[in-house]
N, C-alpha and C positions, 0 to 999 in steps of 0.2 A: 122748926117745921113751918113751911109756908102756910099762910092763913087759909089757902084754898082747901087744904086737906084736913082741916079740923072743924069743918062745918057739919052740922047734923045732917043725916041722910036717912032715907027709907031703905031698908035692906032688902034687895031683891033676893031671889032664890040662890044666886051664885055669889053673893057677897058675904063678907064677914061683918059682924056687928061693929067692928072697929072702923071708925070713919076715916082713918088714915091708911086704909087698905083699898086698893083697886082690884078688879077682877078682869083678866084678859079672857074674853069669851072664845077666842080662836077664830073660826070661820063660820059665822052664822048661816044656817041653812045647809051646811055640809057636815054637821056634827057626826052623822053616821059614817062619814068617810074619813074621820080624823086618823084612825089607826092606819088606813091605807095611805093617806097623804104623808104619814110619818116616814114611809119607806123612801120616797124620793128625797125628802128633807134630810134623812140620815145619810143617804148616798151622796148628796151634794155637800153636806157638811164634812163627810170623810174625804171626799175629793178635794175640798178646799184645804183641809189641814195637810193631807199628804202632798198635794201638788205644790202648794206655796212653800212648805218646808223644804221640799226637794229643790225648788228654785233657789231658796236662800242658801242651802248647803252647797249646791253646785257652784253658784257664783262665789261664795266665800272660799271654797277650796280650790278653785281654778284661777290662778293668777292671770291667765289670758283673758278672763272675763271681767277683770277689774277696769271696766270702761264705763263712761257716763250712761250709755243706754241700758246696761245691765244693773248699774247702781240705782237708776230710776225704777227698774223692774223690781229690785229688792224692796224699795220703798212701797211700791204697789202691793207686793206680796205681804209685807208687814201690815199694811192698812187692811188688806182683805182678811188676814188672820184675826186681827183685833175686832173687826166688824162682825166676823162670824162668831167669835166667842161672846159677843154682846147680844146675839139674837138666837143662835141655834139651840143652846142648852134649854132656855126657857120655852122656845117653840116646841121642842120635842117633849118637854114636860107637859105642855098643854095638850098636844096631840095624843100622847100615850095615856095619860091618867087625869087629864082635866085639871092639872095643878096650875090654875090661872091666877091665883092670889099673888099680888105684888105690892110691896109697901110703897107709900108715896115717894119716899126718897129714892128707892130703887127704880121707880117708874121715871122720875125726872132724870136720874143718871142714865138709864137706858136710852131715853129720848135724846139726851145731849150727845152721848157717844155715837149712837147710830147715825144721826144726821151730820155730826161733825166729821166722822170717818168718811161719809159719802162726799162731803165737800173737800176733804183732804185728797181723796182719790181723784176727784175731778181736777184738782190743781196739779197732781202728779201726771195725769194724762196730758194736760196742757204742756207741762215741762217736757214730756216725751215727744210731743209734736215739735216743740222748739228744738230739741235735740236732732230730730230728723231734718228740720229746716237747715240748721247749721251744717250738718253732715253733708247735705246735698248741694246747698247753695253757696256755702263758704267752707269747703273741705280743707283748704290750706290753713284756715284759722280755727279749725275745730278744737285742737288741743289747747289753744290759748284762750278761747272763749269759755269752754266748758271745763274749767279747772276743778280740782277737788274742793276748793273753797267755795266756788260758785254752786256746785252741786249740794254741798252742805247747807248753804244759805237757802237754796230752793227748798230743801227738805224742811228747814225751820219755818220758812214762809208758808208752806203747805199746812204745817201743824198749827201755826198761829192764826192763819186765815180761817181754817175750819172751826177752831175753838172760839175765836172772837165773834164770828158770824152767828154761832149757836148760843153764845153766852147769854144774850138777853132773853131767850125763850123760856128757861125755867123761871126767871123773875116775872115775865109777863104772865105766865100761867099761875104763879104764886099770888097774883092780885085777884084771881078769879074766885068765884064761889061755886062749889059743887054741891048744890042743895038737894039734888035728886039722885039719880042713879050713879053709882061708881063702877058700873059695868062698862068696860071698854070693848066694843065690838070689833076686835082686832086681835092679831097674834103677837103684837108688841106695842109699846107705848109710842105710837106714831103721833106726831104733833097735832095734826088736825083732828085725829080720832079722839084725843083727849080734850081739845078745845071745844068740840061739839057737845060735850057733856056739861059745859059750864052754863050757869044761869044768867050771868051778867053780860056786859057789853064785851064781845069778843072781837070787835073790829080791829083793835091794835094787833092782836095775835094773828088774825088772818092777813092783814096787810103786811106785817113784818115777815111772816112765813113765806108769803108769795114773793116779796121783794128779795129775801135771801135766796130763794130758789132761782129766781130770774138772774140775780147777780152771779150765781155760780154756773148754772146750766147755760143760760143765755150768753154771758160774757165768754165763758170758756169755749163753748161750741163755736162762737164767732171767731175767736182767736185761733182755734184749731183749724177751722175752715180757711181762714186767711193764710195760715202757714202752708196749707196744702195747695192753695192757689199759687203761691210763690214756688213751691216745690214742683208743681206740674209745669209751670212756665220754664223753670230751669231744666227739667227733664226733656221737654220738647225741643229745647235748643241743642241738645246733644245730637251729633250727627250719626252715631252708631246705634243701631237697633239693639245690639247686645248691651251697650252701656245704659240705654234707657230702661231695658228690662231689669238690669242689675240694680239700678237706682230705685226703681219702683218696688223691686223685691225687698229692699231694706225697710220699706214702709208697710209691707203687707201685714206683719204681726200687729203693728200699732193700729192700723185701720180696722182690723178685725176686733181688737179690744175696744176701740171707740164705739163700734156698732153694738157690741155686746153690752157695754156699760151705759150708753146714752139712749139707746132705743127703749129699754124698759123705763128709763128715767122720764122720758117724755109722757109716759102714761100717768106720771105723778099728777098731771093736770086734770085727769078724769076724776080724781078724788074731790076736786073743787068745782068743776064745770060739768061733769057728766052726771047730771041729776037723775037721768033715766037708766043709768047703768046699775044692775043689781049690786048690792053691797058685797056679796061674796066675790064678784069679779074684781072690784076695787082691791079687796084684801089679797086675792091671789096674785094680782099684778104687782102689788107692793112687795109680796114675798119673792116673786120672780126677780124684782129689782135688787133685792138684798142677797138672794141665794145663788143666782146663776153667774153673775160676773166673777165673784171670787173663786168659783169652782172651775170656770172655763178659761179664765185668763192664763193660768200656768199651762193648761193644755195647749192653748194657742201658741204660746211662746216656745213650749217644749217641742211642738211639731214643726213649726215654721222657722225656728231659729236653729241653724245648722250647728253652731258651737254648743248650745245647750243640749240639743238632741244627741250629739255624738258623746258628750260627757256623760249623760244619763245612761246611754247604751253601754258605754265602757264600764260604768259602775256595775250594771246588772251582769254583764259578761264576766267581769272579775268575780262577782259573787257566785255565779254559776260554776266558774272554774274552780273556786275554792271548795264548793260543795262536792264536785266530782273527785277532787283529791282526797277529801275526807272519807268519802264513801269507799274509795279504793283502799 
């Protein structure tokens, strides 16, 4: 057990006498709306599970979809599912019945996995941008560049990168002393929300957290933007308007997912620099960042990608046909 979680504390109303237990408060100031807020959370959680499992099943059962772009999409869906299971069950328990108690080890584990999965997702989105760059700028070399081995290595890099960048955080928190409240004014064990409860010097935690965020969000966004600069330059060189539209159309789904994923991520910095923003706004934005992208990503690809859309429609039509035959 890290030293931080065995310090004596004064027990607030919402905490257990056990000093190794934290209490997730939920959304301070909006407690009376917790039951109502659980409805969109439940809907988004259900959409995340159904949508991403559908993507995984469709790609796995359709040989025509065994291509790099869809394999990256499966990685994205797997990460989204894992991230959802790390947050949604506890979030619903807090909103439904105020079950905010969480052990120190569980809090550290949740913190690690939530942030690591977010970093892994960013890496996969960067890989998808590289896929679109190769497909449009070097179409004749697409199959030789993005081989199964390269795709597998990219998946491993995404996992290792997210895990290594987050690995120091639990140890940095373990060196802190929590001598006052163990009440976390948040819906999950967010890194800075926990750090702000500490009594000692938290500068290493703050610096490392900000550095890791900039290394992921900043570097990945820059590389994604650079890839689309090359894509736009290649598309503008095409003489046919139809060819330009088709080339840009292949990037539509990825651009939508980029906007869905990174726009809420940019609000991450309000938690550090937006000192005049109400706390419940910080927490709502943090939950938007975690809940909306996993729920919307499969919808975007399901609607905008013809192959996935046709496959899903054919499955539902087949099911309806089977139902009619049985009823007859």
